[in-house]
C-alpha positions in Angstrom: 155.7 204.2 224.5 152.0 204.4 225.4 150.0 202.2 227.8 146.3 201.6 228.1 145.4 199.6 231.2 141.7 199.4 230.4 142.5 197.9 226.9 145.6 196.0 228.2 147.6 197.5 225.3 151.2 198.6 225.1 152.7 200.5 222.1 156.5 200.4 221.7 157.6 203.5 219.8 160.6 202.6 217.6 162.0 205.9 216.4 161.3 207.0 212.8 158.6 204.4 212.1 155.5 206.6 212.2 155.2 206.5 216.0 154.1 210.1 216.4 151.2 209.4 214.1 150.3 206.3 216.2 150.6 208.4 219.4 148.1 210.9 218.1 145.7 208.2 216.9 145.8 206.5 220.2 145.2 209.7 222.2 141.9 210.1 220.3 140.9 206.5 221.0 142.0 205.7 224.6 140.6 207.5 227.6 143.3 206.2 230.0 146.4 206.5 227.8 149.6 207.0 229.8 153.3 207.4 228.8 154.6 205.4 231.7 158.0 205.7 233.3 160.3 204.4 230.6 161.8 206.6 227.9 159.7 207.6 224.9 161.7 205.4 222.5 162.6 202.7 225.1 162.9 199.1 223.9 160.5 196.5 225.3 163.1 195.2 227.7 163.4 198.6 229.4 159.7 199.2 229.3 158.9 195.9 231.1 161.5 196.6 233.7 159.4 199.7 234.7 156.1 198.1 233.9 156.1 194.3 234.5 152.3 194.4 234.7 152.2 195.0 231.0 154.1 191.9 230.0 150.8 190.1 229.2 149.2 193.1 227.5 148.7 193.2 223.8 152.1 194.6 222.7 152.6 196.2 219.3 155.0 198.4 217.4 156.1 199.3 213.9 159.2 198.8 211.8 160.4 200.5 208.6 162.6 199.8 205.6 166.1 200.4 207.1 167.4 202.4 204.1 164.3 204.7 204.1 164.4 205.0 207.9 168.0 206.3 208.0 167.3 208.8 205.2 164.3 210.1 207.3 166.5 210.3 210.4 169.2 212.3 208.6 166.6 214.6 207.0 165.1 215.2 210.5 168.6 216.2 211.8 169.2 218.5 208.9 165.9 220.2 209.5 167.0 220.8 213.1 170.2 222.3 211.8 168.3 224.5 209.3 165.8 225.8 211.8 168.5 226.5 214.3 170.4 228.5 211.8 167.2 230.4 211.1 167.0 231.3 214.8 164.1 229.0 215.8 164.3 228.8 219.6 163.1 225.1 219.8 165.7 224.1 217.2 168.5 226.0 218.9 167.6 224.4 222.2 167.6 220.9 220.6 170.9 221.3 218.8 172.7 222.9 221.7 171.2 220.8 224.6 170.6 217.3 223.2 173.9 215.5 222.5 172.6 213.2 219.8 170.8 216.0 217.9 173.7 218.4 218.2 176.3 215.9 217.1 174.3 214.7 214.0 173.2 218.2 213.0 176.7 219.7 213.3 179.0 216.9 212.4 177.2 214.6 209.9 175.8 217.0 207.4 177.1 214.8 204.6 174.9 211.7 204.2 177.8 209.4 203.4 179.5 210.1 206.7 176.3 209.8 208.5 175.8 206.3 207.3 179.4 205.2 207.4 180.4 206.7 210.7 177.6 207.8 212.9 176.2 204.3 213.7 179.5 203.4 215.3 179.1 206.4 217.7 175.4 206.2 218.4 173.8 202.9 219.4 170.3 204.1 218.3 171.5 204.3 214.7 172.8 200.7 214.7 170.3 198.9 216.9 168.0 196.6 214.9 164.4 197.6 215.1 163.6 194.0 216.1 165.6 194.4 219.3 163.2 197.2 220.4 160.3 194.8 220.1 161.7 191.9 222.1 162.4 191.2 225.7 164.0 187.8 226.2 161.5 185.3 224.8 158.7 187.9 224.8 158.1 189.5 221.4 155.5 192.0 220.4 152.2 190.4 219.5 151.9 192.5 216.4 154.6 194.2 214.4 153.3 196.5 211.7 155.1 198.4 209.0 155.4 202.1 208.3 154.8 201.3 204.7 151.3 200.0 205.5 150.7 202.1 208.6 147.0 202.8 208.0 145.9 199.3 207.3 148.1 197.9 210.1 146.6 200.3 212.6 143.2 199.0 211.6 144.4 195.5 212.4 145.6 196.7 215.8 142.3 198.4 216.6 140.4 195.4 215.5 142.4 193.2 217.9 141.6 195.6 220.7 137.9 195.7 219.7 138.0 199.4 219.1 136.6 201.2 216.1 139.4 202.0 213.7 140.1 205.6 212.8 138.5 206.8 209.5 141.8 208.4 208.5 145.4 208.4 209.7 147.0 211.9 209.2 150.8 211.7 209.3 152.7 213.6 211.9 156.4 214.5 212.3 157.4 213.6 208.8 160.8 214.6 207.4 161.0 216.1 203.9 163.2 214.2 201.5 163.1 212.7 198.0 163.0 208.9 197.3 165.4 207.3 199.7 167.2 205.4 196.9 168.5 208.8 195.6 170.7 209.2 198.7 172.8 206.0 198.5 175.9 204.8 196.7 177.2 201.2 196.8 179.1 201.7 200.0 176.3 203.3 202.0 173.8 200.8 200.7 176.0 197.9 201.8 176.7 199.5 205.2 173.0 199.6 206.0 172.5 196.1 204.8 175.2 195.0 207.3 174.0 197.0 210.3 170.4 196.0 209.8 170.9 192.5 208.7 168.5 191.2 211.4 165.6 193.4 210.3 166.2 192.7 206.6 166.2 189.0 207.2 163.2 189.0 209.5 161.0 191.4 207.6 162.2 190.8 204.0 163.1 194.4 203.3 164.9 195.1 200.1 166.7 198.3 198.8 
């Protein structure tokens, strides 16, 4: 999450939706940007508990095709595993000290098991993205999409009356091939069930 009090703006960072890119673009554009007291990937409900003053700010966030999002998530965890095995200190620390990272990197190397089993264990893997962007009757004022990140960021900056960035370099991307290559019928259906709310609201298709 990021807050700008001068621009009365609040960014809700839904994990694996291009949020690191948004963070970096915002840091270049806002002089008073602050992370606030809630967790980096906190849902809007939690953010407003810590920062009720931001309830009437311009609130925005991004969502992503659920099938693509989970491929990216798994690829990120496998990168942690690979780098830890190579002896990278940051990766070893992450895999050994962060329960979620360690569990996925060690126990869900197989993508099929990651999709079919890990969401039951980890709420963050089954929580619809829409739930991150709602707090009771309050919903984000603008919900962009990772698939159209650059143009949607222009829309955000336009609403805040700030010059839009000329380019939007991507940060923290996870290497993988086309997400469709990773799925079979069972895993495809599992994601459809877990993320039914996102698929219905945003019209995502496999």
